[in-house]
C-alpha positions in Angstrom: 27.4 -22.5 -6.6 24.7 -21.5 -4.0 21.8 -21.2 -6.3 18.5 -22.9 -6.2 19.1 -26.3 -4.8 18.0 -26.9 -1.2 21.2 -28.5 0.0 23.3 -25.7 -1.5 21.0 -23.1 0.2 21.6 -24.7 3.7 25.3 -25.3 3.0 25.6 -21.6 2.2 23.9 -20.5 5.4 26.0 -23.0 7.4 29.3 -21.6 5.9 28.1 -18.1 6.5 27.2 -18.9 10.1 30.6 -20.4 10.6 32.3 -17.3 9.3 30.1 -15.1 11.5 31.1 -17.1 14.5 34.9 -17.0 13.9 35.0 -13.3 12.8 32.5 -11.8 15.2 32.2 -14.0 18.3 35.4 -16.1 18.5 37.8 -15.0 21.4 35.6 -12.0 22.1 36.8 -12.2 25.7 40.6 -12.3 25.2 41.4 -8.6 24.6 41.6 -6.3 27.6 39.0 -3.6 27.8 40.4 -0.9 25.5 41.1 2.7 26.4 38.6 5.5 25.7 35.1 4.7 24.4 35.0 0.9 25.0 36.2 1.1 28.6 34.1 4.2 29.4 30.9 2.6 28.0 31.4 -0.5 30.0 32.1 1.6 33.1 28.7 3.4 32.6 27.0 0.0 32.4 28.6 -1.1 35.7 27.6 2.1 37.4 24.0 1.9 36.2 23.8 -1.7 37.7 25.4 -0.5 40.9 23.4 2.6 41.6 20.1 1.7 39.9 20.0 5.1 37.9 19.3 4.0 34.3 18.8 7.6 33.0 22.2 9.2 33.8 25.6 7.9 32.9 27.9 8.2 35.9 31.7 8.3 35.8 34.0 8.6 38.9 31.0 9.2 41.0 29.6 12.1 38.9 27.2 12.5 35.9 29.4 12.1 32.8 29.4 15.4 31.0 32.0 14.3 28.5 30.2 11.2 27.1 26.6 12.6 26.6 25.1 10.3 24.0 21.7 8.7 24.8 22.2 5.3 26.6 20.4 2.7 24.4 23.7 0.8 23.9 24.5 1.0 27.7 21.0 -0.3 28.4 21.7 -3.3 26.2 25.1 -3.9 28.0 23.2 -3.7 31.4 20.7 -6.3 30.1 23.5 -8.6 28.9 25.3 -8.3 32.2 22.2 -9.3 34.2 21.6 -12.2 31.8 25.1 -13.6 31.4 27.4 -12.2 34.1 30.4 -9.8 34.0 32.9 -11.4 31.6 34.4 -9.1 29.1 32.6 -10.7 26.2 29.3 -9.7 27.8 30.0 -6.0 27.5 30.9 -6.5 23.8 27.9 -8.8 23.1 25.5 -6.0 22.0 27.9 -5.0 19.3 28.5 -8.6 18.2 24.8 -9.2 18.0 24.2 -5.9 16.1 26.8 -7.1 13.5 25.1 -10.5 13.2 21.7 -8.7 12.8 23.3 -6.5 10.1 24.5 -9.6 8.2 21.0 -11.1 8.6 19.1 -8.1 7.2 21.5 -7.8 4.2 21.2 -11.5 3.3 17.4 -11.4 3.7 17.1 -8.2 1.6 19.3 -9.4 -1.3 17.5 -12.8 -1.2 14.2 -11.0 -1.6 15.7 -8.9 -4.4 17.3 -11.7 -6.4 15.8 -15.0 -5.1 19.4 -16.2 -4.7 21.5 -16.7 -1.6 24.8 -15.9 -3.5 24.6 -12.0 -3.4 23.8 -12.0 0.3 26.6 -14.3 1.2 29.0 -12.4 -1.0 28.0 -9.1 0.6 28.3 -10.6 4.1 31.8 -12.0 3.4 33.0 -8.6 2.0 31.6 -6.8 5.1 33.0 -9.4 7.6 36.5 -9.3 6.0 36.7 -5.5 6.3 39.0 -4.8 9.2 37.6 -1.3 9.8 34.1 -2.8 10.4 35.0 -5.8 12.5 37.9 -4.5 14.6 38.1 -0.7 14.5 35.6 0.5 17.2 32.9 -1.7 15.8 31.7 -5.3 15.7 34.0 -6.8 18.2 34.2 -3.9 20.7 32.0 -2.3 23.3 31.4 0.8 21.2 28.2 2.3 19.9 29.0 2.0 16.2 28.0 -1.6 15.4 24.6 -0.9 16.8 24.3 2.5 15.0 25.3 0.8 11.7 22.6 -1.9 12.2 19.9 0.8 12.6 21.3 2.9 9.7 21.4 -0.1 7.4 17.9 -1.1 8.4 16.8 2.4 7.7 18.3 2.5 4.2 16.8 -0.9 3.3 13.4 0.2 4.7 13.5 3.4 2.8 14.3 1.7 -0.4 11.3 -0.7 0.2 9.1 2.3 1.0 10.0 4.0 -2.3 9.2 1.0 -4.5 6.5 -1.0 -2.5 3.0 -1.4 -3.5 0.7 1.3 -2.0 -0.8 -1.0 0.6 2.7 -1.7 2.1 4.2 1.8 2.0 3.1 3.0 5.4 4.5 -0.2 7.0 8.0 0.5 5.6 7.7 4.2 6.4 7.0 3.2 10.0 10.1 0.9 10.0 12.1 3.9 8.7 11.2 6.0 11.7 11.6 3.3 14.2 15.1 2.7 13.0 15.8 6.5 12.9 14.6 6.9 16.5 16.7 3.9 17.8 19.7 5.2 15.9 19.4 8.6 17.7 19.0 6.8 21.0 22.3 5.0 20.2 24.5 7.9 18.9 22.5 11.0 18.7 22.7 13.0 15.4 25.2 10.6 13.8 22.3 9.1 11.9 21.7 12.4 10.2 24.7 11.8 8.0 22.6 9.2 6.2 19.7 11.5 5.4 21.4 13.7 2.6 21.8 10.5 0.5 18.2 9.5 1.0 17.1 13.0 0.1 19.2 13.1 -3.1 18.0 9.7 -4.2 14.4 10.7 -3.6 14.9 13.9 -5.7 16.6 11.8 -8.5 13.7 9.4 -8.5 11.1 12.3 -8.5 9.5 10.9 -5.4 10.4 13.7 -3.0 7.0 15.5 -3.4 5.1 12.3 -2.6 7.1 11.9 0.5 6.5 15.5 1.6 2.8 15.2 1.0 2.5 12.2 3.2 1.1 13.4 6.6 2.5 10.3 8.3 6.1 11.7 7.7 5.4 14.6 9.9 3.5 12.6 12.5 6.4 10.0 12.8 9.0 12.8 12.8 7.3 14.5 15.8 7.1 11.1 17.6 10.8 10.4 16.9 12.0 13.7 18.2 9.5 13.6 21.0 10.9 10.2 22.3 14.5 11.4 22.0 13.7 14.9 23.3 12.0 13.3 26.4 15.2 11.6 27.3 17.3 14.8 27.0 14.7 16.7 29.0 14.5 14.2 31.9 18.3 14.1 32.0 18.5 17.8 32.2 16.0 17.8 35.1 18.3 15.5 37.0 21.7 17.1 35.9 21.3 20.8 35.1 23.9 21.8 32.4 23.6 18.5 30.6 22.1 20.1 27.4 25.0 22.5 27.3 27.4 19.6 27.5 25.4 17.9 24.7 25.9 20.8 22.5 29.6 20.9 23.1 30.5 17.2 23.1 27.9 15.7 20.8 26.5 18.1 18.2 27.9 20.5 15.6 30.9 22.1 17.5 32.4 18.6 17.9 31.7 17.7 14.2 33.5 20.9 13.1 36.3 20.5 15.7 35.4 23.8 17.5 34.2 22.3 20.8 36.1 23.2 23.9 38.6 20.6 24.9 38.5 18.7 21.6 41.3 18.6 19.1 40.2 15.9 16.7 42.2 15.7 13.5 40.6 17.3 10.5 40.7 15.2 7.4 43.5 16.5 5.2 42.8 14.4 2.1 39.5 13.0 0.7 41.4 9.7 0.3 42.2 9.2 3.9 38.9 7.4 4.7 39.4 5.2 1.6 42.8 4.2 3.0 41.2 3.1 6.1 38.6 1.0 4.2 41.3 -0.6 2.1 43.5 -1.6 5.0 43.5 -5.5 5.2 40.3 -5.6 3.2 38.9 -6.5 -0.2 35.9 -4.3 -0.1 37.1 -1.5 -2.4 38.7 -3.9 -4.8 35.3 -5.8 -5.2 33.2 -2.6 -5.2 35.1 -1.0 -8.1 34.6 -3.7 -10.7 31.0 -4.2 -9.4 30.2 -0.6 -10.0 31.9 -0.7 -13.4 29.9 -3.8 -14.3 26.6 -2.1 -13.5 27.7 1.0 -15.4 28.6 -1.0 -18.5 25.7 -3.4 -18.7 21.9 -3.4 -18.3 20.9 -5.4 -15.2 17.8 -6.1 -13.3 19.5 -5.0 -10.1 21.2 -1.9 -11.4 18.8 0.4 -9.6 19.4 -1.2 -6.2 23.2 -1.0 -6.8 23.0 2.6 -7.8 20.9 3.5 -4.8 23.4 2.1 -2.3 26.3 3.6 -4.3 24.7 7.1 -4.0 24.1 6.7 -0.3 27.8 5.6 0.2 29.2 8.4 -1.9 27.1 11.1 -0.2 27.9 9.7 3.3 31.6 9.6 2.4 31.5 13.2 1.2 29.7 14.4 4.4 32.1 12.5 6.7 35.1 14.0 4.9 33.9 17.5 5.7 34.1 17.0 9.4 36.6 15.7 12.0 38.5 12.5 11.3 38.4 9.2 13.1 39.0 6.1 11.1 35.8 4.4 12.2 33.5 7.3 11.4 33.3 6.0 7.8 32.1 2.5 8.8 28.4 3.1 8.1 29.2 2.9 4.4 30.7 -0.6 4.7 27.3 -2.4 4.5 26.2 -0.1 1.6 29.3 -0.9 -0.3 29.0 -4.6 0.6 25.4 -4.8 -0.9 26.8 -3.3 -4.2 29.6 -5.9 -4.0 27.1 -8.8 -3.4 25.0 -7.7 -6.3 28.1 -7.3 -8.5 29.4 -10.8 -7.6 26.0 -12.2 -8.4 25.8 -10.4 -11.8 29.4 -11.4 -12.6 28.6 -15.0 -11.7 25.5 -15.0 -14.1 27.6 -13.6 -17.0 30.3 -16.2 -16.4 27.9 -19.1 -16.3 26.0 -17.8 -19.4 29.3 -17.7 -21.2 30.3 -21.1 -20.0 27.0 -22.7 -21.1 27.0 -21.0 -24.5 30.4 -22.7 -25.2 29.4 -26.1 -23.7 32.2 -25.9 -21.1 31.8 -27.9 -17.9 29.7 -26.2 -15.3 31.1 -28.3 -12.5 34.7 -27.5 -13.4 33.8 -23.8 -13.6 32.3 -24.0 -10.1 35.5 -25.6 -8.8 37.7 -23.0 -10.4 35.5 -20.2 -9.0 35.6 -21.8 -5.6 39.4 -22.0 -5.6 39.7 -18.4 -6.8 37.3 -17.3 -3.9 39.4 -19.2 -1.3 42.6 -17.6 -2.6 41.1 -14.1 -2.6 39.6 -14.4 0.9 42.4 -16.4 2.7 44.5 -13.4 3.7 41.7 -11.1 4.9 40.1 -13.8 6.9 43.4 -15.0 8.3 44.2 -11.5 9.5 40.8 -11.2 11.1 41.2 -14.4 13.0 44.8 -13.8 14.3 44.4 -10.1 15.1 42.6 -10.4 18.4 45.0 -13.1 19.7 48.0 -10.9 18.7 46.5 -7.9 20.5 45.6 -10.2 23.5 49.2 -11.3 23.8 50.6 -7.7 23.7 50.2 -5.1 26.4 50.9 -1.5 27.2 50.5 0.3 30.5 46.8 0.8 30.4 46.3 -2.8 29.2 48.6 -4.5 31.7 46.3 -3.6 34.6 43.5 -5.7 33.1 45.9 -8.6 32.4 47.1 -8.5 36.1 43.5 -8.4 37.4 42.8 -11.6 35.3 45.8 -13.4 36.7 44.9 -12.4 40.3 41.4 -13.7 39.9 42.6 -17.0 38.6 45.7 -17.6 40.5 45.2 -15.7 43.8 41.5 -15.7 44.5 42.3 -15.1 48.2 43.7 -11.6 47.4 40.8 -9.2 47.0 42.0 -6.0 48.8 44.7 -3.7 47.7 45.6 -0.1 46.5 45.9 0.8 42.9 48.6 3.6 42.7 48.5 5.8 39.6 49.8 9.2 38.4 47.3 9.8 35.5 43.7 8.8 34.8 43.3 5.7 32.8 39.9 4.7 31.5 40.8 1.1 30.9 42.0 0.8 34.6 38.9 2.7 35.7 36.7 0.0 34.1 38.6 -2.8 36.0 38.4 -0.8 39.2 34.7 -0.3 38.9 34.1 -3.9 37.8 36.0 -5.6 40.6 35.0 -3.2 43.3 31.3 -2.9 42.5 30.3 -6.2 40.9 32.9 -8.7 42.1 33.2 -7.4 45.7 36.9 -6.5 45.9 38.0 -3.9 48.4 40.1 -1.5 46.3 41.5 2.0 46.8 42.2 4.1 43.8 44.9 6.6 44.7 46.5 9.4 42.5 50.1 10.1 43.5 51.0 13.0 45.6 53.8 13.4 48.0 51.3 13.1 50.9 49.6 9.8 50.0 52.3 7.2 49.9 50.7 3.8 50.8 51.1 2.6 54.4 53.4 -0.2 55.5 52.0 -3.7 54.9 49.7 -2.5 52.3 49.4 -4.3 49.0 49.9 -2.0 46.0 49.3 -2.4 42.3 51.3 -0.1 40.0 52.4 -0.1 36.4 54.2 3.3 36.1 58.0 3.0 36.6 58.4 6.4 38.1 55.8 5.6 40.8 57.4 2.3 41.5 60.7 4.0 41.9 59.1 6.5 44.3 57.8 3.6 46.5 61.1 1.7 46.3 62.9 4.7 47.9 60.7 4.2 51.0 60.1 0.5 51.3 61.4 -2.9 50.6 58.8 -4.7 48.6 57.6 -8.3 48.1 56.2 -9.0 44.6 53.0 -11.0 44.7 52.0 -11.2 40.9 53.0 -9.4 37.7 52.2 -8.9 34.1 54.6 -6.9 32.0 55.3 -3.6 33.9 52.3 -4.0 36.1 53.1 -5.5 39.5 51.1 -6.3 42.7 53.4 -6.2 45.7 53.4 -5.9 49.4 55.2 -3.1 51.2 57.4 -5.2 53.5 59.6 -2.9 55.6 60.7 0.7 55.8 64.1 1.5 54.3 
């Protein structure tokens, strides 16, 4: 397989690059901007570009006191928009690049540990075929989580290197730890703290905690990290008094324990609920279990590395299970489990090849059989990854049909750039399209919430997707449809009835 020989090395990297392209980047532009976090983040980026205020997230013309995280991810979205334009894939590009960077650091780490490409490729394949990681608020969406997971994974790898590096290199890896920690906080606030209990427990187990606590650089870097993040919060509070109170309610411990005002997140009812999410359309658990059993049953040069990431994953899982439930909250353990899987596949391959050679069986035939088994195992998870986004793109619901209709108008009716959007309830996906087309694509749009006093005027063009509102207008006017997608229609109010 991909061991040792140069052509196999480059073939392995080429196949991995191909998998990354199809799983992470392919058709990144097809799905409408999703409701809640993805649409809200992209709207923040649009407003930063439009108003030039790169410190405060704005939403509907006001500072956003509901989404209060630091804006590193939004800054990256802004940068991508300035570089590549306003296509939907551009708003998702920071997440996709973060996923690619996560694959890269895992492959590099495992190459340095084993001097083989096989464990890194195996780990990457396991991670990229995990639905929860690629498609659930993560690698293919404009959410914070893929970027957060990259920094958390880099932090865990850097900490491992710090613990076992030669004395001359320790300070370098310690600095890397705190850089990753700081950037993770600037991405999603205290979410990175859920990694720290596992790092502490492992340090205690390895009897290295006192050495860490005696290192003055730990305290210096800690002050620097909190100083950088604290400066952002302080400057935001100066511009928008009350921001810190909103941070406490919407971002910190009241939200985690589901006691924040206005939040009713589901509490996890079973410790297996997150495991069910990980197992959905994925092989990660089924590869991790035999890998862990293999390292428990045998002595292996990489047993310590596998145990380290297992401990981090188990502790993170435990901490996550004590708080509120959202399926993607468990995603940071996916790279941890994938690393153990990669090492397990590598160890299993070595045992199989040693057994084959000891009996003088054909190495070539064995490689062919292993390759066939690998294709069979991976076919269904990869197929589901590749078809999922196209299936979603071809479906719609009320919040998504607006985005589809905007796309149709831009392509088929470029002359139409002024109309009224008529709605009953707030819709974050629609808010994104309204902000995108009115502020960055120069459409002249009105966004109207229905009341009995604000029925659109005669000869106006109206976009609407809610049947009850369309019925209300139909009682007053005869209408002329201009374009439609699903239940969403743009029509002209033709005459009074």
